[in-house]
N, C-alpha and C positions, 0 to 999 in steps of 0.2 A: 268850149275851149278849142281854139284852132289847132292845126297839126303841129305848128312850131311850138305852141305853148304846151301841148301834150308831151312832145319830145323833151322839152326842157324839164318838165316835172318828172318824167321817167328817169332822166339822167341824174337829177338831184336825189331821187329816191335811191338809185343804185350807189351813189357816192356816200350816202349817209351810213352811220353805223347801224347794225341790226335793230329792228323795231323794238325788240324786247329791252335793248339797252337804253331806250329813251325813257322807259318807265322805271327801270331798276338800275342800280349801279353795279356794273360788272367789277368783280374783284380781281385785281392783278397783284400777285405777291412778288416782292423783290428781296432777294437775299444778297447782301454785300459783305464780303470778307475783309472789311476794313473798319476802323473806328468812324463813328458818325461825324466827328469833327474834322475828318480829313478833307481839306479843300479840293483836292483832285477828285475825290469821289463825289463831292457835291456837284462839281461841274459836269461829271459824267452822268449823274442821275438827272440833272437839269436837261442835258441833251436828250435823254430818253423821254422825259416828260414832254419836252417841246416837240419831239417827233410824234408822240401820240396825239398831242393837241392838233398838229397839222393834219392828222388823219381823222379828226372828228371826235377824239376821246378827251373829255375834260373832267378833271378831278372835281368831285362834288356835284357833277351833273349826271353823267352816265358812266362814271368810272370811280372806283374806290381803290386807292393805291395803298397797299400795306407793305411798308418797308421795314426791314430788320437789318441791323448791322451786327457784326460779330467778329471777334478776334480769337483764333485758335479753334481746334477741332471740337472741343466740348461745347463752347458757345455756339458754334455753327450748328451743331446737331440740335441743341436746345431751341434755337431760333427757327430752324427748319421745321421742327415739330410744332411750334406755335403757328407758323404760316400754314402748315398742312391742316391744322384744326380750323382755320378760317375758311377752308374750302375754296381756294382761288380758282378762277376759270383758267388761268395760265400763270406761270411763274417765270420771272427773269432771275437768272442765277449767274453770279460773277465769280470766276476762278475755279480751278480744279477742286480745291478743298471744299468749297461751298457746294459744288455740284455733287461731290461724293457724299456730303452730309445729307443733301436732299434725297439722293437715291436710297439712302438707308431708311428713309421714312416710308418708302414704297408709295410715294404720292402718285395718284392717278392723273392728276392735272398735267397738261402739256408743259414742257420745260423748254425755255429758250435760254441758251447760255451765251455769255460773252467772256472774252479774255481767258479762254481755256486752251491750254497747250495740248497738242497731240490727242484729240478726243477719241480717235480710233485706238491708239496704243493704250490710252487710259481706260478703255472698256466702256466708254459712255455711249458710243454709236457703233453700228456695224460697219459703216463706211461713210465717206464724206458725201458721196452722191446719193446714197440710199441709207439714211441714218437709222431707219426702223424705229419701232417703239414710240415713245412719247417725248423724245429728246431731239433737239436740233439747235443750231445757233451759229456762232462766229468764233472760229479758232484764232489764236494769236500767233504762236510760233510753231512752225514745222520743225522737226528734230534737226534738220540740216542747218537751221539758224545758228546752232552752236558752233559750227565750222566757220560761218560768216563772221561771228564775233572774234574768233581767233584771227581771221584774216585782217579785219579792220584794226584790231589792236596791234598786230604785227606791222601793218602799214603805217600806223601812227607812231609806233615806237619800235623800229627795227632791231633795237638792241635786246628786246625781251627774249629770254631763253627759258624762263620758268613762269608758269601760270598757276594762280590759285583760283579754283572754281568755288564760288559761294552759292550753295544749293540746298534745297530741301530734299533729302533722299527718300522721304515718304511720298513724294509726288512723282508718279511714273514719268510724267512729261519732263521733269527736271533731270531725271536719270537719262532719258533719251537725248536731251540737249547736251548733257555732260558727255555721253558716249561720242557724239558727233564732234564736240570740242576736243576731246582727248585724241580722237583719230586724226583730226586736222593738226593738232599740236605735235603729235608724234611724227607726222609726215614732214613738219617743219623743223624737226629736231628739238622740240621744246618739251620740258618735263612738266607734269601736271600734278597738283595737290588739290584734293577736294576737302572742303570744310562745310559743316552743317550750318545752315542759316539759323539765326535765333540764339546761337550759343556765342554771346558777345565775348566771353572770356577766351574761348577757343579761337575766335576770329582775331581778337587783338593780339593773342599770343602768336598766331600764325603770321600775322602781318609783321610783328616784331622780328620773327625769324626770317621772314622774307627780306626785311629791311637790312638785316645783317649781311645779306648776300646781294650782289648786284644783278642787274638784268632780269628783274621780276615784274610781273603785271597781274592784274586781277580781272576776272570776268564774273559779273554779278548776274545770276540767273533770275528769271521772273518768278517770284512767289511772295505771298503776303508778308512773311517775316522780314524779307529784305526791304520791302517797301516801308514797313513800319520802322525799321532800323536804318533808313537811308542816311539820316544825318550822321549817325555814328560811322557808317561805312565810308561816306564821302570824306568826313573829317579825318578819319584814321588813315585812309589812303593818302590824303594830302600831307598829313603830318610826317608820314614815312616816305613821301615823295615817290609814290608808286602810280604808274598809269593804270587806269581802270576803265572798262567799258561796261555800260549799263543797258538794260533792256527797255527802258521807257524814257520818254523825253524829259519828264519832270526831274529825273536825276541830274541831267546836264544843266537844266535851268536852275537847279538848286546848288550848283557848284561842282558837280561831277565832270570829269574830263570829256567824255564822249558817250553818246547814246545812239544805238542803232535800233530803231523802235517802230512800233505800229501806232496809229492814231486811235487811242482808246475811246475818245469822245465820239469818233465816227462809228465805232462798233456799237455804242449805245444808241446812236441815232438809227442805225440800220436795224438793230434789234427791235425798235419800236414798230418797224414795218412788218417784221415777222409776227410780233404779238398781235398786231392789227389783223393780219391775214388769218391767224388762228382764231381770233375772236369772231371772225366772219365765216368760219367753218372749215378752213384748211387744216389738214392734219400734219403734225410735225414730221412724220415719216415721208411726206410729200415735198418737204422743204429741204433742199440740200444744205449741208454744213458749208459755210463760206470761209475761204481762206483769205488773208490779207492780200491785196494786189499791189499795195504801195507801202514802202518802208521809209522812215524818216531818219536822216543822219543829222544829228545835232552835235556841234562841236563848241565847247566852251574855251575860247581863246585865252580868257583870263587865267583859267586853271592851267592851260598848256604853258603859258608864260611862266607861271609860278613853278612849274616842274622843269623849266628850261627845255621844253620840247618845241622843236620847229615843226609845225604841222605842214606836211607836204602840200604843194599847190594843187596837185591832182585831187587830193582828198577834200580840200577846201572847196574846190570847184563842184564837187558832188554833193556838198552839204546842203540840206534844206533849210538849216538855221545855223547861224554863227553868232555866238554870244561874245561880244567884245568886252 
């Protein structure tokens, strides 16, 4: 073999997955805190699988992908236990609740998380730069995002004086986002009411109370219960003609007024690279937790018109997506 041929062979060897993976299928566990039928989650999982394929990991060849879906804390803990029993080489975990459920299992396998808010405040990692232990991944919203949602809602509807926060108080990151929102609202002279996610009766009652009084708006915080109840939330806000801001793009695409969000599919694609690096020998403690570097502003003009809201030109100019 000539020198050029030897160099090409060496580069090909370095680019390939580890040698042991060619003879055996490496197990990667995935825990998703949403129903299996959810189309948004199917798209994100596809982004993760495609990312792994581009890095040389193919299901049925050198990879075994064990995916579990769950709704609610009890289901998450049960599915986390099932995955732990399979002995995965690495696990991908989505949302704060799912990561908390996995941590309760004392799983020794490296964990890569996505869509987790405030992982330091939630006690999942020691710091973003040096996560420590066997956990790392991709955060979604820093606590100060709560203030940004207040700012965008106020810009979109300057008349808003009262804000309802729809949150899960059991999630530490939701509490941090709520504190930031409350502080920003107080500075702007706005009153705040917090309602627990998942309690549809309390939510609809609170909305009805808000509708009896003018100058009200809603901030929907990121958690599985809100995503699962998004149709109810969007329709109830529309019925009572209340402006609302949401944490993910699909809310606006499904009829919500405005979303100020991160690209979740991109997080799943990036997570594939971290899983690949760990399968090749990297330790989670050596991989810093990454924060979003870009946010998406999505405005649904159809909903704005239905609410008789004139969207400011400056806000439209900043929008990444406008739904006509």
